[in-house]
PDB file as gemmi writes it, atoms N, CA and C in Angstrom:
CRYST1    1.000    1.000    1.000  90.00  90.00  90.00 P 1                      
ATOM      1  N   UNK A   1      -1.325 -20.148 137.766  1.00  0.00           N  
ATOM      2  CA  UNK A   1      -1.494 -19.894 136.316  1.00  0.00           C  
ATOM      3  C   UNK A   1      -2.950 -19.475 135.962  1.00  0.00           C  
ATOM      4  N   UNK A   2      -3.889 -20.088 136.827  1.00  0.00           N  
ATOM      5  CA  UNK A   2      -5.155 -19.689 136.637  1.00  0.00           C  
ATOM      6  C   UNK A   2      -5.558 -18.229 136.924  1.00  0.00           C  
ATOM      7  N   UNK A   3      -4.976 -17.682 137.970  1.00  0.00           N  
ATOM      8  CA  UNK A   3      -4.910 -16.323 138.294  1.00  0.00           C  
ATOM      9  C   UNK A   3      -4.562 -15.310 137.180  1.00  0.00           C  
ATOM     10  N   UNK A   4      -3.519 -15.801 136.666  1.00  0.00           N  
ATOM     11  CA  UNK A   4      -2.896 -15.011 135.465  1.00  0.00           C  
ATOM     12  C   UNK A   4      -3.846 -14.852 134.440  1.00  0.00           C  
ATOM     13  N   UNK A   5      -4.451 -15.907 134.089  1.00  0.00           N  
ATOM     14  CA  UNK A   5      -5.414 -16.035 132.909  1.00  0.00           C  
ATOM     15  C   UNK A   5      -6.597 -15.164 133.256  1.00  0.00           C  
ATOM     16  N   UNK A   6      -7.126 -15.210 134.645  1.00  0.00           N  
ATOM     17  CA  UNK A   6      -8.336 -14.422 134.914  1.00  0.00           C  
ATOM     18  C   UNK A   6      -7.906 -12.949 134.800  1.00  0.00           C  
ATOM     19  N   UNK A   7      -6.811 -12.598 135.322  1.00  0.00           N  
ATOM     20  CA  UNK A   7      -6.313 -11.235 135.245  1.00  0.00           C  
ATOM     21  C   UNK A   7      -6.408 -10.693 133.653  1.00  0.00           C  
ATOM     22  N   UNK A   8      -5.658 -11.585 132.919  1.00  0.00           N  
ATOM     23  CA  UNK A   8      -5.639 -11.234 131.425  1.00  0.00           C  
ATOM     24  C   UNK A   8      -7.077 -11.037 130.863  1.00  0.00           C  
ATOM     25  N   UNK A   9      -7.905 -11.984 131.304  1.00  0.00           N  
ATOM     26  CA  UNK A   9      -9.316 -11.954 130.614  1.00  0.00           C  
ATOM     27  C   UNK A   9     -10.026 -10.743 131.094  1.00  0.00           C  
ATOM     28  N   UNK A  10      -9.919 -10.248 132.432  1.00  0.00           N  
ATOM     29  CA  UNK A  10     -10.596  -9.197 132.947  1.00  0.00           C  
ATOM     30  C   UNK A  10      -9.990  -7.922 132.177  1.00  0.00           C  
ATOM     31  N   UNK A  11      -8.748  -7.799 132.140  1.00  0.00           N  
ATOM     32  CA  UNK A  11      -8.028  -6.761 131.359  1.00  0.00           C  
ATOM     33  C   UNK A  11      -8.608  -6.686 130.013  1.00  0.00           C  
ATOM     34  N   UNK A  12      -8.641  -7.718 129.225  1.00  0.00           N  
ATOM     35  CA  UNK A  12      -9.264  -7.697 127.893  1.00  0.00           C  
ATOM     36  C   UNK A  12     -10.780  -7.278 127.817  1.00  0.00           C  
ATOM     37  N   UNK A  13     -11.336  -7.713 128.704  1.00  0.00           N  
ATOM     38  CA  UNK A  13     -12.926  -7.258 128.895  1.00  0.00           C  
ATOM     39  C   UNK A  13     -13.054  -5.762 129.118  1.00  0.00           C  
ATOM     40  N   UNK A  14     -12.161  -5.207 130.048  1.00  0.00           N  
ATOM     41  CA  UNK A  14     -12.281  -3.785 130.292  1.00  0.00           C  
ATOM     42  C   UNK A  14     -11.773  -2.906 129.007  1.00  0.00           C  
ATOM     43  N   UNK A  15     -10.857  -3.382 128.306  1.00  0.00           N  
ATOM     44  CA  UNK A  15     -10.410  -2.705 127.141  1.00  0.00           C  
ATOM     45  C   UNK A  15     -11.517  -2.786 126.092  1.00  0.00           C  
ATOM     46  N   UNK A  16     -11.988  -3.903 126.044  1.00  0.00           N  
ATOM     47  CA  UNK A  16     -13.200  -4.104 124.985  1.00  0.00           C  
ATOM     48  C   UNK A  16     -14.336  -3.209 125.175  1.00  0.00           C  
ATOM     49  N   UNK A  17     -14.711  -3.162 126.485  1.00  0.00           N  
ATOM     50  CA  UNK A  17     -15.770  -2.319 127.064  1.00  0.00           C  
ATOM     51  C   UNK A  17     -15.512  -0.796 126.761  1.00  0.00           C  
ATOM     52  N   UNK A  18     -14.388  -0.422 126.884  1.00  0.00           N  
ATOM     53  CA  UNK A  18     -13.978   1.030 126.650  1.00  0.00           C  
ATOM     54  C   UNK A  18     -14.119   1.302 125.062  1.00  0.00           C  
ATOM     55  N   UNK A  19     -13.621   0.325 124.407  1.00  0.00           N  
ATOM     56  CA  UNK A  19     -13.581   0.657 122.912  1.00  0.00           C  
ATOM     57  C   UNK A  19     -15.061   0.574 122.412  1.00  0.00           C  
ATOM     58  N   UNK A  20     -15.922  -0.231 122.932  1.00  0.00           N  
ATOM     59  CA  UNK A  20     -17.356  -0.278 122.582  1.00  0.00           C  
ATOM     60  C   UNK A  20     -18.048   1.118 123.093  1.00  0.00           C  
ATOM     61  N   UNK A  21     -17.735   1.455 124.238  1.00  0.00           N  
ATOM     62  CA  UNK A  21     -18.302   2.788 124.775  1.00  0.00           C  
ATOM     63  C   UNK A  21     -17.892   3.858 123.874  1.00  0.00           C  
ATOM     64  N   UNK A  22     -16.648   3.869 123.522  1.00  0.00           N  
ATOM     65  CA  UNK A  22     -16.293   5.091 122.634  1.00  0.00           C  
ATOM     66  C   UNK A  22     -16.832   5.030 121.329  1.00  0.00           C  
ATOM     67  N   UNK A  23     -17.153   3.910 120.860  1.00  0.00           N  
ATOM     68  CA  UNK A  23     -17.677   3.866 119.506  1.00  0.00           C  
ATOM     69  C   UNK A  23     -19.085   4.274 119.575  1.00  0.00           C  
ATOM     70  N   UNK A  24     -19.812   3.852 120.639  1.00  0.00           N  
ATOM     71  CA  UNK A  24     -21.240   4.347 120.861  1.00  0.00           C  
ATOM     72  C   UNK A  24     -21.303   5.920 120.991  1.00  0.00           C  
ATOM     73  N   UNK A  25     -20.350   6.506 121.755  1.00  0.00           N  
ATOM     74  CA  UNK A  25     -20.420   7.874 121.862  1.00  0.00           C  
ATOM     75  C   UNK A  25     -20.239   8.572 120.495  1.00  0.00           C  
ATOM     76  N   UNK A  26     -19.207   7.995 119.753  1.00  0.00           N  
ATOM     77  CA  UNK A  26     -18.908   8.620 118.452  1.00  0.00           C  
ATOM     78  C   UNK A  26     -20.203   8.563 117.653  1.00  0.00           C  
ATOM     79  N   UNK A  27     -20.866   7.425 117.614  1.00  0.00           N  
ATOM     80  CA  UNK A  27     -21.974   7.121 116.767  1.00  0.00           C  
ATOM     81  C   UNK A  27     -23.045   8.208 117.187  1.00  0.00           C  
ATOM     82  N   UNK A  28     -23.322   8.307 118.442  1.00  0.00           N  
ATOM     83  CA  UNK A  28     -24.267   9.359 118.941  1.00  0.00           C  
ATOM     84  C   UNK A  28     -24.051  10.655 118.544  1.00  0.00           C  
ATOM     85  N   UNK A  29     -22.723  11.090 118.509  1.00  0.00           N  
ATOM     86  CA  UNK A  29     -22.389  12.455 118.251  1.00  0.00           C  
ATOM     87  C   UNK A  29     -22.694  12.666 116.673  1.00  0.00           C  
ATOM     88  N   UNK A  30     -22.357  11.533 115.893  1.00  0.00           N  
ATOM     89  CA  UNK A  30     -22.511  11.626 114.427  1.00  0.00           C  
ATOM     90  C   UNK A  30     -24.075  11.812 114.139  1.00  0.00           C  
ATOM     91  N   UNK A  31     -24.910  10.989 114.706  1.00  0.00           N  
ATOM     92  CA  UNK A  31     -26.233  11.002 114.560  1.00  0.00           C  
ATOM     93  C   UNK A  31     -26.940  12.293 115.030  1.00  0.00           C  
ATOM     94  N   UNK A  32     -26.444  13.026 116.071  1.00  0.00           N  
ATOM     95  CA  UNK A  32     -27.012  14.228 116.467  1.00  0.00           C  
ATOM     96  C   UNK A  32     -26.652  15.284 115.474  1.00  0.00           C  
ATOM     97  N   UNK A  33     -25.391  15.334 115.001  1.00  0.00           N  
ATOM     98  CA  UNK A  33     -24.926  16.302 113.965  1.00  0.00           C  
ATOM     99  C   UNK A  33     -25.722  16.094 112.674  1.00  0.00           C  
ATOM    100  N   UNK A  34     -25.850  14.897 112.413  1.00  0.00           N  
ATOM    101  CA  UNK A  34     -26.643  14.630 111.138  1.00  0.00           C  
ATOM    102  C   UNK A  34     -28.143  15.199 111.273  1.00  0.00           C  
ATOM    103  N   UNK A  35     -28.721  14.839 112.353  1.00  0.00           N  
ATOM    104  CA  UNK A  35     -30.084  15.408 112.434  1.00  0.00           C  
ATOM    105  C   UNK A  35     -30.186  16.904 112.481  1.00  0.00           C  
ATOM    106  N   UNK A  36     -29.212  17.467 113.077  1.00  0.00           N  
ATOM    107  CA  UNK A  36     -29.249  19.133 113.165  1.00  0.00           C  
ATOM    108  C   UNK A  36     -28.822  19.740 111.926  1.00  0.00           C  
ATOM    109  N   UNK A  37     -28.398  18.834 110.901  1.00  0.00           N  
ATOM    110  CA  UNK A  37     -27.967  19.368 109.670  1.00  0.00           C  
ATOM    111  C   UNK A  37     -26.543  20.020 109.754  1.00  0.00           C  
ATOM    112  N   UNK A  38     -25.772  19.740 110.612  1.00  0.00           N  
ATOM    113  CA  UNK A  38     -24.400  20.195 110.682  1.00  0.00           C  
ATOM    114  C   UNK A  38     -23.297  19.124 110.382  1.00  0.00           C  
ATOM    115  N   UNK A  39     -23.732  18.200 109.494  1.00  0.00           N  
ATOM    116  CA  UNK A  39     -22.788  17.135 109.132  1.00  0.00           C  
ATOM    117  C   UNK A  39     -21.758  17.598 108.331  1.00  0.00           C  
ATOM    118  N   UNK A  40     -21.793  18.514 107.399  1.00  0.00           N  
ATOM    119  CA  UNK A  40     -20.922  19.160 106.544  1.00  0.00           C  
ATOM    120  C   UNK A  40     -19.885  20.001 107.355  1.00  0.00           C  
ATOM    121  N   UNK A  41     -20.416  20.668 108.350  1.00  0.00           N  
ATOM    122  CA  UNK A  41     -19.422  21.467 109.171  1.00  0.00           C  
ATOM    123  C   UNK A  41     -18.534  20.551 109.990  1.00  0.00           C  
ATOM    124  N   UNK A  42     -19.167  19.510 110.529  1.00  0.00           N  
ATOM    125  CA  UNK A  42     -18.473  18.569 111.498  1.00  0.00           C  
ATOM    126  C   UNK A  42     -17.413  17.872 110.574  1.00  0.00           C  
ATOM    127  N   UNK A  43     -17.684  17.474 109.320  1.00  0.00           N  
ATOM    128  CA  UNK A  43     -16.798  16.782 108.432  1.00  0.00           C  
ATOM    129  C   UNK A  43     -15.650  17.758 108.043  1.00  0.00           C  
ATOM    130  N   UNK A  44     -15.986  19.014 107.868  1.00  0.00           N  
ATOM    131  CA  UNK A  44     -14.724  19.976 107.619  1.00  0.00           C  
ATOM    132  C   UNK A  44     -13.933  20.005 108.889  1.00  0.00           C  
ATOM    133  N   UNK A  45     -14.401  20.108 110.085  1.00  0.00           N  
ATOM    134  CA  UNK A  45     -13.565  20.259 111.257  1.00  0.00           C  
ATOM    135  C   UNK A  45     -12.808  18.882 111.402  1.00  0.00           C  
ATOM    136  N   UNK A  46     -13.448  17.828 111.223  1.00  0.00           N  
ATOM    137  CA  UNK A  46     -12.774  16.470 111.395  1.00  0.00           C  
ATOM    138  C   UNK A  46     -11.655  16.368 110.361  1.00  0.00           C  
ATOM    139  N   UNK A  47     -11.872  16.868 109.088  1.00  0.00           N  
ATOM    140  CA  UNK A  47     -10.864  16.786 108.092  1.00  0.00           C  
ATOM    141  C   UNK A  47      -9.609  17.724 108.604  1.00  0.00           C  
ATOM    142  N   UNK A  48      -9.786  18.870 109.051  1.00  0.00           N  
ATOM    143  CA  UNK A  48      -8.789  19.735 109.528  1.00  0.00           C  
ATOM    144  C   UNK A  48      -8.017  19.183 110.615  1.00  0.00           C  
ATOM    145  N   UNK A  49      -8.793  18.530 111.524  1.00  0.00           N  
ATOM    146  CA  UNK A  49      -8.210  18.078 112.760  1.00  0.00           C  
ATOM    147  C   UNK A  49      -7.264  16.765 112.214  1.00  0.00           C  
ATOM    148  N   UNK A  50      -7.742  15.901 111.490  1.00  0.00           N  
ATOM    149  CA  UNK A  50      -6.971  14.799 110.812  1.00  0.00           C  
ATOM    150  C   UNK A  50      -5.775  15.217 110.069  1.00  0.00           C  
ATOM    151  N   UNK A  51      -5.843  16.329 109.287  1.00  0.00           N  
ATOM    152  CA  UNK A  51      -4.708  16.847 108.637  1.00  0.00           C  
ATOM    153  C   UNK A  51      -3.599  17.338 109.527  1.00  0.00           C  
ATOM    154  N   UNK A  52      -4.023  18.032 110.705  1.00  0.00           N  
ATOM    155  CA  UNK A  52      -3.110  18.529 111.706  1.00  0.00           C  
ATOM    156  C   UNK A  52      -2.443  17.397 112.366  1.00  0.00           C  
ATOM    157  N   UNK A  53      -3.242  16.234 112.755  1.00  0.00           N  
ATOM    158  CA  UNK A  53      -2.615  15.173 113.393  1.00  0.00           C  
ATOM    159  C   UNK A  53      -1.604  14.490 112.539  1.00  0.00           C  
ATOM    160  N   UNK A  54      -1.980  14.352 111.219  1.00  0.00           N  
ATOM    161  CA  UNK A  54      -1.059  13.729 110.338  1.00  0.00           C  
ATOM    162  C   UNK A  54       0.224  14.460 110.157  1.00  0.00           C  
ATOM    163  N   UNK A  55       0.148  15.833 110.151  1.00  0.00           N  
ATOM    164  CA  UNK A  55       1.403  16.593 110.084  1.00  0.00           C  
ATOM    165  C   UNK A  55       2.229  16.529 111.275  1.00  0.00           C  
ATOM    166  N   UNK A  56       1.650  16.486 112.488  1.00  0.00           N  
ATOM    167  CA  UNK A  56       2.330  16.264 113.675  1.00  0.00           C  
ATOM    168  C   UNK A  56       3.048  14.953 113.916  1.00  0.00           C  
ATOM    169  N   UNK A  57       2.270  13.937 113.374  1.00  0.00           N  
ATOM    170  CA  UNK A  57       2.976  12.578 113.379  1.00  0.00           C  
ATOM    171  C   UNK A  57       4.079  12.392 112.369  1.00  0.00           C  
ATOM    172  N   UNK A  58       3.890  13.077 111.368  1.00  0.00           N  
ATOM    173  CA  UNK A  58       5.011  13.012 110.249  1.00  0.00           C  
ATOM    174  C   UNK A  58       6.248  13.676 110.648  1.00  0.00           C  
ATOM    175  N   UNK A  59       6.253  14.617 111.648  1.00  0.00           N  
ATOM    176  CA  UNK A  59       7.436  15.373 112.003  1.00  0.00           C  
ATOM    177  C   UNK A  59       8.370  14.550 112.710  1.00  0.00           C  
TER     178      UNK A  59                                                      
END                                                                             
């Protein structure tokens, strides 16, 4: 039973680490775009991508 719990804990830790790493990458990209003055352009692209994803999920 202890081995199963250890495996589950390690699995949870790996998933949490990946989520945190992705969040940091997204934050870095947002900051770089904001500093370069391309925040509005990135917002438009993200909005278009979100609409496209929503349409595909809706089908």
